[in-house]
C-alpha positions, 0 to 999 in steps of 0.5 A: 367618690373622691380622688385620693390625691386631690380630693376632687370628684373621682372618675376611676376607682382602683380597688387593687390600690385602695384608691380612686382618681380624677382624670388628671390624677389617674393619668399621672398615676398611669405615667408614674407606673410606667416610669417606675417599671422602666426605672426599676427594671432598667428597660431602656434609656432615652438613647435607645431606639424603641420599636413598639409592636402595635396591634391596634388594641388599647394596650399597644396604642396606650403604650405608644402614646405614653412613651411618645409623650415621655419623649422616648425615640419610638417607632410603631410596627404593625404586622398585618396578618391578612385575616380579612376584615379583622386585619383591615380594621386593625391596620386602619386604626393603627395607621390613623393613630400614628398619623394623628400623633405623628408617629413613624410606622412600619407595616409588614404584610403577611400575605406579601411574606407568603404567610397569611394566617387564613392559609396557615389555619387551613393547611398547617396542622398546628394550633393557629395561635401558636404559629401566629405568635411565632410569626409575629415574634419573628418579624418583631425581631427581624424588623428591629434587627434589620432597621437598627432598633435595639429595643422591642416594646410590647403592650403586655399588661399585668393581666397578660403577664399573670395569665402567662405566669400562671400557665407556665407554673401549672406546667412547671415549665422551667425554661419559660419561667426562667425567661419570664419577666418584663425584660429579656436582655439583648443577645446575639441576633435578638433585640432587647424585649421589654414590657413597660405596662407590666405594672398596669392592669387591663382595666387601667390601660382601658381607662387610659385609652378612653380618657385619652380618646384613643380609637382602638380595634376591639374585636377579638381575633376570629381565630382565637376562640377557645384559647386557654390563655383567655380562660386563665384570665377569667380565673384571675379576674374572679380572684381579683374581684374577691381579693383586690391586689392578688394579681400584682402581688402574685407577679411582683413576688415572682419577680422578687423571690422566684425569678432569680432561682429560675434564672439560675437554671443551667442553660449550658446545654442549650442548642447552638444558634446560627443564622437561618440560611433563608432569612438570617434569623437566629435558629438551631437548624439550617432554616428557622421555624418561620421559614419552614412554615412558609415552605410547608404552606407553599407546598400545600398550596401548590399541591391544592392548585395542582389538584384543582387543575387536574 
């Protein structure tokens, strides 16, 4: 198998692009996909301060490394969820990565914030993945807002975006479809949210991480078993195997043809936002959803301790 660009021996085959690349040409292909995403979607400029959410997985670390190599102003943010060895291992990978490449890093510990996920799972009668996602989004935005970052970048790849679009389309969830895309603009109280890897598949980011020698945390979250998101990814993986290029075609056509229609949905009657009386984050009620979860958790723990003491 020869490299499509230079005709040297290829190391990565990409059926969706009807191409194969040697290592240097694949890394160039990866760089150009990120550049194209940033340019066409107007995600950010070199004047922006970018906070990159780092989980320890291949996508977020690959994004951080490539944006750093492209000389953007980037700082890492890791949310330590407090899930035993899983969180300790993920945090260790993030800290080692940032130290190795000289990237600044912020770490927010959910245990210190009164929201460790094991206790949330035990006491809060809601799907733990839903609560975890809400908590992470809250702190991503809070750190960005409090520390003067105007852009928040996440490592969501093409597979992630297609699975999310598929789920929202199955429900015809017009509110989520109207916001779906690689960029959510900055608004009052919210940093701009961007996904520079949306043109790259999970397979492609995995190859980038391998070729660049990035040491990743690859173990799945112990709380994520049975998530529908994983099932949607498997369905699309089978379709992509049968018809290479379907994932990108589906997502790209949505951005070009369908997103403008959904974006025009009237949001005039949406709830008025105000600062949370506890943390200052935008909310439609007196206290934001995350602060309410924290309060509920504290009450449950106190009740449990009272029973034990009795």
